[in-house]
C-alpha positions as a Markdown table, in Angstrom:
| # | Residue | x | y | z |
|---|---|---|---|---|
| 1 | Met | 68.2 | -35.0 | 8.5 |
| 2 | Ala | 65.1 | -34.0 | 6.4 |
| 3 | Asp | 63.9 | -30.5 | 6.4 |
| 4 | Met | 60.9 | -30.3 | 9.0 |
| 5 | Gly | 60.6 | -26.6 | 9.6 |
| 6 | Ser | 56.8 | -26.4 | 8.6 |
| 7 | Leu | 56.1 | -29.6 | 10.4 |
| 8 | Leu | 58.1 | -28.6 | 13.6 |
| 9 | Pro | 58.5 | -24.8 | 13.7 |
| 10 | Asn | 61.6 | -24.2 | 16.1 |
| 11 | Gly | 61.9 | -27.9 | 16.6 |
| 12 | Lys | 58.4 | -27.9 | 18.2 |
| 13 | Gly | 54.7 | -29.1 | 17.1 |
| 14 | Val | 51.2 | -29.9 | 17.7 |
| 15 | Trp | 50.6 | -33.0 | 15.7 |
| 16 | Val | 47.1 | -34.5 | 15.4 |
| 17 | Pro | 46.8 | -38.3 | 14.0 |
| 18 | Ile | 43.5 | -39.1 | 12.5 |
| 19 | Asp | 44.3 | -42.5 | 11.2 |
| 20 | His | 42.1 | -44.2 | 13.7 |
| 21 | Gly | 39.3 | -45.1 | 11.2 |
| 22 | Val | 41.5 | -47.7 | 9.4 |
| 23 | Ser | 41.8 | -49.8 | 12.8 |
| 24 | Asp | 38.2 | -48.9 | 14.2 |
| 25 | Tyr | 35.0 | -47.3 | 13.0 |
| 26 | Pro | 32.7 | -45.5 | 13.8 |
| 27 | Val | 35.3 | -43.3 | 16.0 |
| 28 | Lys | 33.9 | -40.4 | 17.9 |
| 29 | Gly | 35.1 | -37.1 | 16.5 |
| 30 | Leu | 36.1 | -38.6 | 12.9 |
| 31 | Thr | 32.7 | -39.3 | 11.4 |
| 32 | Asn | 32.7 | -35.8 | 9.7 |
| 33 | Leu | 36.1 | -35.4 | 7.9 |
| 34 | Asp | 35.1 | -32.0 | 6.3 |
| 35 | Glu | 34.4 | -30.7 | 9.9 |
| 36 | Ile | 37.5 | -32.1 | 11.5 |
| 37 | Ile | 39.9 | -31.1 | 9.1 |
| 38 | Ser | 38.8 | -27.6 | 9.5 |
| 39 | Asn | 38.7 | -27.6 | 13.1 |
| 40 | Leu | 42.2 | -28.8 | 13.0 |
| 41 | Ser | 43.8 | -26.2 | 10.7 |
| 42 | Ala | 46.1 | -24.8 | 13.4 |
| 43 | Ala | 47.9 | -28.1 | 13.9 |
| 44 | Asp | 51.4 | -28.0 | 12.8 |
| 45 | Ala | 50.7 | -31.4 | 11.3 |
| 46 | Ile | 48.0 | -33.8 | 10.6 |
| 47 | Val | 48.7 | -37.5 | 10.4 |
| 48 | Ala | 46.3 | -39.4 | 8.0 |
| 49 | His | 46.1 | -42.3 | 5.6 |
| 50 | Lys | 46.7 | -41.5 | 2.1 |
| 51 | Gly | 43.1 | -41.5 | 0.9 |
| 52 | Val | 42.3 | -38.6 | 3.3 |
| 53 | Val | 45.7 | -37.0 | 2.3 |
| 54 | Ser | 44.8 | -37.1 | -1.2 |
| 55 | Lys | 41.2 | -35.9 | -0.6 |
| 56 | Tyr | 42.1 | -32.9 | 1.5 |
| 57 | Ser | 45.7 | -31.8 | 0.9 |
| 58 | Asp | 44.1 | -28.8 | -1.2 |
| 59 | Gln | 42.6 | -27.6 | 2.1 |
| 60 | Tyr | 45.4 | -28.3 | 4.5 |
| 61 | Ser | 49.3 | -28.5 | 3.5 |
| 62 | Asn | 51.2 | -30.3 | 6.3 |
| 63 | Phe | 50.0 | -33.9 | 6.0 |
| 64 | Val | 51.9 | -36.7 | 7.1 |
| 65 | Ala | 50.9 | -39.9 | 5.4 |
| 66 | His | 50.6 | -42.9 | 7.8 |
| 67 | Leu | 51.8 | -46.1 | 5.9 |
| 68 | Ser | 51.1 | -48.6 | 8.5 |
| 69 | Ala | 47.6 | -50.4 | 9.0 |
| 70 | Ser | 45.9 | -53.2 | 10.8 |
| 71 | Thr | 42.1 | -53.5 | 12.0 |
| 72 | Arg | 40.4 | -54.6 | 15.0 |
| 73 | His | 39.4 | -57.8 | 13.1 |
| 74 | Gly | 42.8 | -59.4 | 12.6 |
| 75 | Gly | 42.7 | -61.7 | 15.2 |
| 76 | Lys | 46.3 | -62.5 | 16.6 |
| 77 | Glu | 47.6 | -60.1 | 14.0 |
| 78 | Asn | 45.4 | -57.1 | 15.1 |
| 79 | Ser | 48.5 | -55.4 | 16.2 |
| 80 | Leu | 50.7 | -56.4 | 13.3 |
| 81 | Lys | 51.1 | -53.2 | 11.3 |
| 82 | Val | 51.7 | -53.9 | 7.7 |
| 83 | Leu | 52.7 | -51.6 | 4.8 |
| 84 | Val | 50.0 | -49.9 | 2.8 |
| 85 | Gly | 51.8 | -47.4 | 0.5 |
| 86 | Thr | 55.1 | -45.9 | -0.6 |
| 87 | Val | 57.0 | -42.8 | 0.1 |
| 88 | Gln | 56.9 | -41.6 | -3.5 |
| 89 | Glu | 53.1 | -42.3 | -3.6 |
| 90 | Ala | 52.8 | -40.1 | -0.4 |
| 91 | Ile | 54.6 | -37.2 | -1.8 |
| 92 | Asn | 52.4 | -37.7 | -4.9 |
| 93 | Arg | 49.2 | -37.5 | -3.0 |
| 94 | Gly | 50.3 | -34.4 | -1.2 |
| 95 | Ala | 52.1 | -35.3 | 1.9 |
| 96 | Lys | 55.2 | -33.4 | 3.6 |
| 97 | Gly | 56.2 | -36.6 | 5.6 |
| 98 | Val | 55.4 | -40.3 | 6.3 |
| 99 | Ser | 54.9 | -42.3 | 9.4 |
| 100 | Val | 55.3 | -45.9 | 10.2 |
| 101 | Gln | 54.0 | -47.6 | 13.5 |
| 102 | Val | 56.1 | -50.3 | 15.3 |
| 103 | Asn | 54.1 | -52.3 | 18.4 |
| 104 | Met | 57.1 | -53.4 | 20.3 |
| 105 | Gly | 56.6 | -56.9 | 21.8 |
| 106 | Ser | 53.6 | -57.6 | 19.7 |
| 107 | Tyr | 53.1 | -60.5 | 17.4 |
| 108 | Gly | 54.7 | -59.6 | 14.1 |
| 109 | Glu | 57.5 | -57.4 | 15.6 |
| 110 | Gly | 59.9 | -58.5 | 13.2 |
| 111 | Glu | 57.8 | -57.7 | 10.1 |
| 112 | Met | 57.0 | -54.2 | 11.5 |
| 113 | Leu | 60.8 | -53.4 | 12.2 |
| 114 | Glu | 61.6 | -54.5 | 8.5 |
| 115 | Thr | 59.0 | -52.4 | 7.0 |
| 116 | Leu | 60.4 | -49.4 | 9.1 |
| 117 | Gly | 63.9 | -50.1 | 7.8 |
| 118 | Met | 62.6 | -50.2 | 4.2 |
| 119 | Ile | 60.7 | -46.9 | 4.7 |
| 120 | Ser | 63.5 | -45.0 | 6.4 |
| 121 | Ser | 65.7 | -46.1 | 3.5 |
| 122 | Glu | 63.2 | -44.4 | 0.9 |
| 123 | Thr | 62.7 | -41.3 | 3.1 |
| 124 | His | 66.4 | -40.7 | 3.2 |
| 125 | Ser | 66.6 | -41.1 | -0.5 |
| 126 | Glu | 63.8 | -38.5 | -0.9 |
| 127 | Asn | 64.6 | -36.4 | 2.0 |
| 128 | Ile | 61.2 | -36.3 | 3.5 |
| 129 | Pro | 60.6 | -36.8 | 7.2 |
| 130 | Leu | 59.7 | -39.9 | 8.9 |
| 131 | Leu | 57.7 | -40.1 | 12.1 |
| 132 | Gly | 58.2 | -43.5 | 14.0 |
| 133 | Met | 55.1 | -44.3 | 16.1 |
| 134 | Ile | 56.8 | -46.7 | 18.3 |
| 135 | Tyr | 54.7 | -48.4 | 21.1 |
| 136 | Pro | 56.1 | -50.6 | 24.0 |
| 137 | Arg | 52.9 | -52.4 | 24.5 |
| 138 | Gly | 52.7 | -56.1 | 23.2 |
| 139 | Glu | 52.2 | -59.4 | 25.1 |
| 140 | Asn | 55.8 | -60.1 | 24.5 |
| 141 | Leu | 57.2 | -56.9 | 25.9 |
| 142 | Ser | 60.2 | -57.6 | 28.1 |
| 143 | Val | 61.0 | -54.6 | 30.3 |
| 144 | Met | 64.4 | -54.4 | 32.1 |
| 145 | Ser | 63.9 | -54.4 | 35.8 |
| 146 | Asp | 65.7 | -50.9 | 36.3 |
| 147 | Asp | 63.9 | -49.4 | 33.5 |
| 148 | Asp | 61.3 | -46.7 | 35.0 |
| 149 | Thr | 60.2 | -45.7 | 31.3 |
| 150 | Glu | 58.6 | -49.1 | 30.8 |
| 151 | Ala | 60.5 | -49.5 | 27.5 |
| 152 | Ala | 59.6 | -46.1 | 26.2 |
| 153 | Ala | 63.2 | -45.0 | 26.1 |
| 154 | His | 64.0 | -48.3 | 24.2 |
| 155 | Ala | 61.1 | -47.3 | 21.8 |
| 156 | Ala | 62.6 | -44.0 | 21.2 |
| 157 | Arg | 66.3 | -45.2 | 20.7 |
| 158 | Leu | 64.9 | -48.1 | 18.5 |
| 159 | Gly | 63.2 | -45.4 | 16.1 |
| 160 | Phe | 66.3 | -43.2 | 16.0 |
| 161 | Glu | 68.7 | -45.9 | 15.2 |
| 162 | Leu | 66.6 | -47.3 | 12.5 |
| 163 | Gly | 66.4 | -43.7 | 10.5 |
| 164 | Cys | 63.4 | -42.1 | 12.0 |
| 165 | Asp | 63.4 | -38.2 | 12.1 |
| 166 | Val | 61.0 | -37.8 | 14.9 |
| 167 | Ile | 59.5 | -40.2 | 17.3 |
| 168 | Lys | 56.2 | -40.6 | 18.9 |
| 169 | Thr | 55.8 | -42.8 | 22.1 |
| 170 | Lys | 54.0 | -42.9 | 25.4 |
| 171 | Trp | 54.0 | -40.5 | 28.2 |
| 172 | Thr | 55.8 | -42.3 | 31.1 |
| 173 | Gly | 54.3 | -40.6 | 33.9 |
| 174 | Ser | 56.8 | -38.2 | 35.3 |
| 175 | Val | 59.2 | -35.5 | 34.3 |
| 176 | Asp | 62.1 | -37.7 | 35.4 |
| 177 | Ser | 61.3 | -40.7 | 34.0 |
| 178 | Phe | 60.4 | -39.0 | 30.6 |
| 179 | Arg | 63.4 | -37.1 | 30.5 |
| 180 | Lys | 65.3 | -40.7 | 30.1 |
| 181 | Val | 63.3 | -41.0 | 27.0 |
| 182 | Thr | 64.2 | -37.6 | 25.5 |
| 183 | Ser | 67.9 | -38.0 | 26.6 |
| 184 | Ala | 68.1 | -41.2 | 24.7 |
| 185 | Val | 68.0 | -39.7 | 21.2 |
| 186 | Pro | 69.1 | -36.7 | 19.4 |
| 187 | Ile | 65.8 | -36.3 | 17.5 |
| 188 | Pro | 62.4 | -34.7 | 18.6 |
| 189 | Val | 60.3 | -36.9 | 20.8 |
| 190 | Leu | 56.5 | -36.4 | 20.6 |
| 191 | Ile | 54.1 | -37.6 | 23.3 |
| 192 | Ala | 50.9 | -39.8 | 22.6 |
| 193 | Gly | 47.7 | -38.8 | 24.3 |
| 194 | Gly | 46.4 | -42.3 | 25.2 |
| 195 | Pro | 42.9 | -43.2 | 25.4 |
| 196 | Ser | 40.3 | -40.3 | 25.8 |
| 197 | Gly | 38.6 | -39.6 | 29.0 |
| 198 | Asn | 40.9 | -37.2 | 30.6 |
| 199 | Ser | 39.9 | -33.7 | 31.5 |
| 200 | Asp | 41.5 | -30.9 | 29.6 |
| 201 | Glu | 43.4 | -29.5 | 32.4 |
| 202 | Glu | 44.9 | -33.2 | 33.0 |
| 203 | Ile | 45.9 | -33.3 | 29.2 |
| 204 | Leu | 47.6 | -30.0 | 29.4 |
| 205 | Thr | 49.2 | -30.8 | 32.7 |
| 206 | Met | 50.7 | -34.1 | 31.1 |
| 207 | Val | 51.9 | -32.0 | 28.0 |
| 208 | His | 53.5 | -29.2 | 30.3 |
| 209 | Gln | 55.4 | -31.8 | 32.1 |
| 210 | Ala | 56.6 | -33.5 | 29.1 |
| 211 | Met | 57.8 | -30.2 | 27.8 |
| 212 | Gln | 59.7 | -29.7 | 30.9 |
| 213 | Ala | 61.3 | -33.2 | 30.4 |
| 214 | Gly | 62.6 | -32.3 | 26.7 |
| 215 | Ala | 59.6 | -33.3 | 24.8 |
| 216 | Ala | 59.1 | -31.5 | 21.4 |
| 217 | Gly | 55.4 | -31.4 | 21.6 |
| 218 | Val | 52.5 | -33.7 | 21.0 |
| 219 | Cys | 51.1 | -36.3 | 18.5 |
| 220 | Met | 47.9 | -36.6 | 19.9 |
| 221 | Gly | 44.6 | -37.9 | 18.3 |
| 222 | Arg | 41.4 | -38.6 | 20.5 |
| 223 | Gln | 42.3 | -36.1 | 23.1 |
| 224 | Ile | 42.0 | -33.6 | 20.5 |
| 225 | Phe | 39.7 | -34.6 | 17.6 |
| 226 | Ala | 37.3 | -36.2 | 20.2 |
| 227 | Asn | 37.3 | -33.0 | 22.4 |
| 228 | Lys | 34.0 | -31.1 | 22.5 |
| 229 | Glu | 35.9 | -28.1 | 21.5 |
| 230 | Pro | 39.2 | -29.3 | 19.5 |
| 231 | Glu | 39.9 | -25.7 | 18.1 |
| 232 | Lys | 40.2 | -24.6 | 21.7 |
| 233 | Ile | 42.3 | -27.5 | 23.1 |
| 234 | Ile | 44.7 | -26.9 | 20.1 |
| 235 | Lys | 45.2 | -23.2 | 20.9 |
| 236 | Ala | 45.9 | -24.4 | 24.5 |
| 237 | Leu | 48.4 | -26.8 | 23.4 |
| 238 | Arg | 50.0 | -24.4 | 21.0 |
| 239 | Met | 50.6 | -21.9 | 24.0 |
| 240 | Ile | 52.1 | -24.6 | 26.2 |
| 241 | Ile | 54.4 | -26.2 | 23.3 |
| 242 | His | 55.1 | -23.1 | 21.2 |
| 243 | Glu | 54.9 | -20.1 | 23.7 |
| 244 | Asn | 56.1 | -21.8 | 27.0 |
| 245 | Glu | 52.9 | -20.9 | 28.8 |
| 246 | Asp | 51.7 | -22.6 | 31.9 |
| 247 | Val | 48.5 | -24.6 | 32.2 |
| 248 | Asp | 46.1 | -22.0 | 33.8 |
| 249 | Thr | 47.1 | -19.3 | 31.2 |
| 250 | Ala | 46.8 | -21.8 | 28.4 |
| 251 | Met | 43.3 | -22.6 | 29.6 |
| 252 | Lys | 42.1 | -19.2 | 30.2 |
| 253 | Thr | 43.4 | -17.9 | 27.0 |
| 254 | Ser | 42.0 | -20.5 | 24.9 |
| 255 | Gly | 38.7 | -20.3 | 26.6 |
| 256 | Leu | 38.8 | -23.9 | 27.9 |
């Protein structure tokens, strides 16, 4: 397995994806990249597209380059993530890892799986970590009747079996159900944050429960970069994820 020591210290991490500007723009919290990169400096990793990595890799060292893209204007293909870079290019631009997205059940799922498999071959050769953003969300998703993870466990297993070193997928809503996700694979699982709008306490409670279920941390975008105080929410997340603190302590110590 690729070395992820700096990205996931002690196997845990606070990762912040800021790749949203390719799919949509304008995006709350991402209009001033200079400011947000500075505000996210305490994150263990930032997931961004290659242009951002090139521009800011001298200011921040733990970038993961996202190699998948689509836009809101793609019609029936708006969930079809296509390949927009290579592993070697990502390394040359200053990335410590790469990321590929698969939307299970969406139009073009086969093409996304093919891309993931190809990139995992490249990352294996280059010994660089691969994050699989695997989302069970498409119109053709076929959830098994006894699957209370709503295909999140399948998403994690899919990413692992196709060569990912770490997985990002959705929170399933309970400790018991998410434990089935983390137990499905022998690699770290990070939870997504979902759409913004939850309170700080709700976000931190979700993360605390996920950690109890065996999660390795978060790969959470809007809940962090669109927060009115991103540095404080990162501090609170770090306390829960890295220091095993409870939600109340994390909120009080971080000033939320």
